[in-house]
C-alpha positions as CSV (number, residue, x, y, z in Angstrom):
1,M,6.8,2.6,22.4
2,F,8.1,6.0,20.4
3,N,10.6,8.5,20.9
4,S,10.2,12.0,20.5
5,T,12.9,11.7,18.0
6,M,10.9,9.4,16.1
7,I,7.8,11.3,16.9
8,D,9.2,14.0,14.6
9,R,10.4,12.2,12.1
10,I,6.8,10.6,11.8
11,D,5.2,13.9,11.5
12,R,7.2,15.2,9.0
13,G,6.6,12.0,6.8
14,C,2.7,12.5,7.5
15,S,3.0,15.9,6.2
16,S,4.6,15.2,3.0
17,Y,2.1,12.4,2.5
18,E,-0.7,13.9,2.8
19,N,0.9,17.2,0.6
20,T,2.1,15.8,-1.9
21,G,2.5,11.3,-2.1
22,T,-1.0,10.9,-2.2
23,R,-1.6,12.5,-5.5
24,L,1.0,10.8,-7.0
25,E,0.4,7.2,-5.5
26,E,-3.1,7.3,-6.1
27,E,-2.4,8.4,-9.5
28,F,-0.2,5.5,-10.0
29,I,-1.0,2.8,-7.7
30,G,-4.2,3.3,-6.7
31,S,-6.3,3.5,-3.2
32,I,-7.8,1.0,-0.6
33,N,-11.5,1.4,0.6
34,K,-10.5,4.2,2.9
35,R,-13.8,4.3,4.7
36,K,-13.0,0.2,5.2
37,Y,-10.1,0.4,6.2
38,K,-10.6,2.6,9.0
39,E,-13.7,0.4,10.5
40,E,-11.3,-2.5,9.7
41,A,-8.9,-1.0,11.5
42,Y,-10.6,0.1,14.2
43,N,-12.1,-3.3,14.8
44,Y,-8.3,-4.5,15.2
45,L,-7.5,-2.0,17.8
46,H,-10.7,-2.0,19.9
47,S,-12.5,-5.5,19.5
48,K,-11.0,-6.9,22.3
49,D,-11.4,-4.1,24.7
50,K,-15.4,-3.4,23.4
51,P,-16.7,-6.9,22.3
52,L,-20.3,-6.7,21.0
53,S,-23.0,-7.6,22.5
54,E,-25.1,-10.5,22.3
55,D,-28.6,-8.6,22.3
56,P,-29.6,-7.6,18.2
57,G,-30.6,-3.9,18.9
58,E,-27.3,-3.3,21.1
59,K,-25.4,-5.1,19.2
60,F,-26.4,-2.5,15.6
61,E,-25.8,0.2,17.9
62,Q,-23.3,-0.3,18.8
63,I,-21.6,-1.4,14.9
64,L,-23.0,2.2,14.1
65,Q,-20.9,3.7,16.3
66,R,-17.9,2.3,15.5
67,R,-18.5,2.7,11.6
68,E,-18.5,6.5,13.2
69,A,-15.7,6.6,16.2
70,A,-13.4,4.8,12.6
71,Q,-13.9,7.8,11.0
72,M,-13.0,9.9,13.6
73,E,-9.9,8.1,14.8
74,F,-8.2,8.1,11.9
75,E,-9.1,11.3,10.1
76,K,-5.1,12.0,9.1
77,A,-2.1,10.7,8.9
78,L,-0.6,11.4,11.6
79,D,-3.4,10.0,13.7
80,L,-2.0,6.5,12.9
81,I,0.7,7.1,15.4
82,K,-1.3,8.1,18.2
83,Q,-0.4,5.7,21.9
84,G,-2.4,2.6,21.1
85,N,-3.3,2.6,17.0
86,Y,0.2,1.1,16.4
87,I,-0.2,-2.0,14.6
88,N,2.3,-4.6,13.5
89,Y,3.6,-4.6,9.9
90,K,2.2,-8.6,9.7
91,D,-1.4,-7.2,10.7
92,S,-0.8,-3.5,8.7
93,M,-0.3,-6.1,5.6
94,D,-3.3,-8.3,6.0
95,L,-6.1,-5.6,6.8
96,V,-4.6,-3.6,3.6
97,E,-5.6,-6.9,2.0
98,K,-8.9,-6.8,3.1
99,C,-9.9,-3.2,1.6
100,Q,-8.3,-2.9,-1.8
101,I,-11.1,-1.6,-4.5
102,G,-11.3,-3.8,-7.2
103,N,-9.5,-7.3,-8.1
104,P,-6.2,-7.6,-6.8
105,E,-5.4,-9.6,-10.3
106,K,-6.7,-7.0,-12.3
107,P,-4.5,-3.4,-11.8
108,T,-6.9,-0.5,-12.9
109,Q,-4.5,2.1,-12.9
110,F,-2.5,2.6,-16.1
111,F,1.0,2.3,-14.2
112,S,0.0,-0.7,-12.2
113,A,-1.4,-2.8,-14.6
114,A,1.3,-2.3,-16.9
115,L,3.9,-3.2,-14.2
116,Y,1.8,-6.0,-12.7
117,N,1.9,-7.3,-16.5
118,K,5.2,-7.3,-17.0
119,I,5.8,-9.2,-13.9
120,K,3.3,-11.7,-14.6
121,D,5.3,-12.2,-17.6
122,A,7.8,-13.4,-15.9
123,F,6.8,-16.7,-14.3
124,S,5.2,-19.5,-15.1
125,E,1.4,-20.0,-16.0
126,K,1.0,-22.1,-12.3
127,Y,1.5,-19.1,-10.4
128,T,-1.1,-16.9,-9.1
129,L,0.1,-12.7,-9.1
130,K,-1.6,-10.4,-6.8
131,F,-1.4,-6.5,-6.7
132,F,-2.3,-4.6,-3.5
133,T,-1.6,-1.4,-2.5
134,S,-1.4,0.7,0.8
135,T,-1.9,4.2,-0.2
136,G,-5.1,6.3,1.6
137,V,-3.8,6.0,4.8
138,T,-2.9,2.8,6.4
139,H,-0.9,2.1,8.6
140,L,1.2,-0.1,6.5
141,D,2.1,3.0,4.4
142,V,2.7,5.4,7.2
143,L,4.3,3.6,9.6
144,H,5.8,1.1,8.0
145,G,6.9,2.6,4.7
146,V,4.9,0.4,1.7
147,D,3.3,2.5,-0.8
148,C,2.1,-1.1,-2.6
149,F,3.6,-4.4,-2.8
150,F,3.0,-8.1,-5.2
151,K,2.6,-11.3,-3.8
152,L,3.1,-14.7,-5.7
153,Y,1.0,-17.7,-5.5
154,E,0.8,-20.9,-6.2
155,D,-2.2,-23.1,-5.4
156,G,-3.3,-20.5,-3.4
157,K,-0.4,-20.8,-1.6
158,E,1.8,-17.8,-0.7
159,M,5.4,-18.0,-2.1
160,T,7.0,-14.9,-1.9
161,L,6.4,-11.1,-2.1
162,A,7.5,-7.9,-3.2
163,T,7.0,-4.3,-1.3
164,I,7.4,-0.9,-2.8
165,D,7.9,2.9,-2.1
166,L,6.8,4.8,-4.5
167,T,8.1,8.5,-4.0
168,G,7.8,11.8,-5.7
169,N,11.3,12.8,-3.9
170,R,14.1,12.9,-6.3
171,D,16.4,13.3,-2.4
172,K,15.1,9.8,-1.1
173,D,17.6,7.4,-1.8
174,K,16.6,4.5,0.6
175,S,13.2,2.6,2.2
176,R,12.0,0.3,4.5
177,A,10.8,-0.9,1.3
178,D,12.0,-4.2,-0.8
179,V,12.1,-1.6,-3.9
180,L,12.2,2.2,-4.3
181,I,10.8,3.7,-7.2
182,Q,11.3,6.9,-7.7
183,I,9.2,9.2,-10.0
184,K,11.2,12.1,-10.5
185,Q,8.8,15.8,-11.0
186,A,10.0,16.6,-14.3
187,E,9.1,13.8,-15.9
188,R,5.7,12.8,-14.3
189,D,4.6,13.5,-17.7
190,K,5.6,11.1,-19.7
191,Y,3.8,8.5,-17.9
192,D,0.2,9.9,-18.1
193,P,-1.3,8.5,-21.3
194,S,-4.7,10.5,-20.8
195,K,-5.3,12.4,-24.2
196,N,-5.7,16.0,-23.3
197,N,-1.7,15.1,-21.9
198,K,1.1,15.4,-25.2
199,N,3.7,14.2,-23.2
200,F,2.8,11.4,-22.6
201,N,6.2,9.3,-24.1
202,K,5.4,5.7,-24.6
203,E,9.1,4.5,-25.0
204,F,10.0,5.7,-21.8
205,F,7.2,4.7,-20.1
206,Y,7.8,0.8,-21.4
207,N,11.1,1.4,-20.7
208,Q,10.7,2.5,-16.9
209,I,8.1,-0.8,-16.4
210,E,10.8,-2.7,-17.7
211,N,13.3,-1.4,-15.5
212,F,11.2,-1.9,-12.5
213,S,9.8,-5.0,-13.0
214,Q,13.3,-6.3,-13.3
215,L,14.0,-4.9,-9.5
216,I,10.5,-6.1,-8.2
217,T,11.3,-9.6,-9.4
218,Q,14.3,-10.6,-8.2
219,A,13.5,-9.3,-4.9
220,M,10.4,-11.3,-4.8
221,L,13.2,-14.4,-5.9
222,D,15.4,-13.0,-3.1
223,N,12.2,-13.2,-0.3
224,Y,11.8,-16.6,-1.9
225,N,15.1,-17.5,-1.1
226,Q,15.5,-16.3,2.0
227,K,12.4,-17.7,2.8
228,N,13.2,-21.3,2.5
229,S,17.0,-21.4,3.6
230,N,16.0,-20.8,6.9
C-alpha cells in the first residue's frame, strides 16, 4: 500500500511528531484517551481475524490478551504504518470520536475552549457544535494529517465539519486538513495564560482566535456547500 518514498516521508513525520508535535498539540488541544484508542484500533483491525469465543471464561481471557496486545502494537507513532495496520480516513475519524476525554461540547484546554466558543457564536443556537482532538498517536493524526476537528449538528444529524492541522513548523505551508494553524515558537508563550507566564498577551491571543475561527467557520461552510451541491 505504501511505497518506499511514502514510508520515508511518514517516518520523518513520525519522528517530528514524537519529538516536537506532541507537546504543542496536547498543550493546545488536549489528547484522546490513548489506552482506549489502542484497544479500539486493535479491535478494528483484528476482530474479524480473531473473533471472541462464546465461552465466558475464554472470552474474558481473550479480552485481556487483546488489551495487552493493543498497547504493544501501537507503542510508537511509526507502528501505525506497519503493514496491516492501515485504517482509512473515515474509520480513523470514527475511532477518534469514541476515545475523547471529557465532553466534546466543553473543551477543557484554554486554546481549544476559546476557539470553540468563538466558532459556536457564529452559528444559530439550534445547531450543536462539537470539538474532537486526534492527538495522542492516532491514525487520523499520523496517517491522515488531522490533529483535531469541529463538527456541526442539527437535531443530532451531522451537517458539516472542518479538520485542522496544528503545527509549530514555521516552514510548513500546506496541509491535508481543511485549515492549517501555525503556532510560531517565538509566540508560543503569548498563548499561555498560566500564572507563572508573564508573556501571555490577551489581545494577541484573542486576535489569533478570531483569525483562526474565521478560517474554520469558512471551511465548515465550504464543506457544507460542497456536500449539498453533489
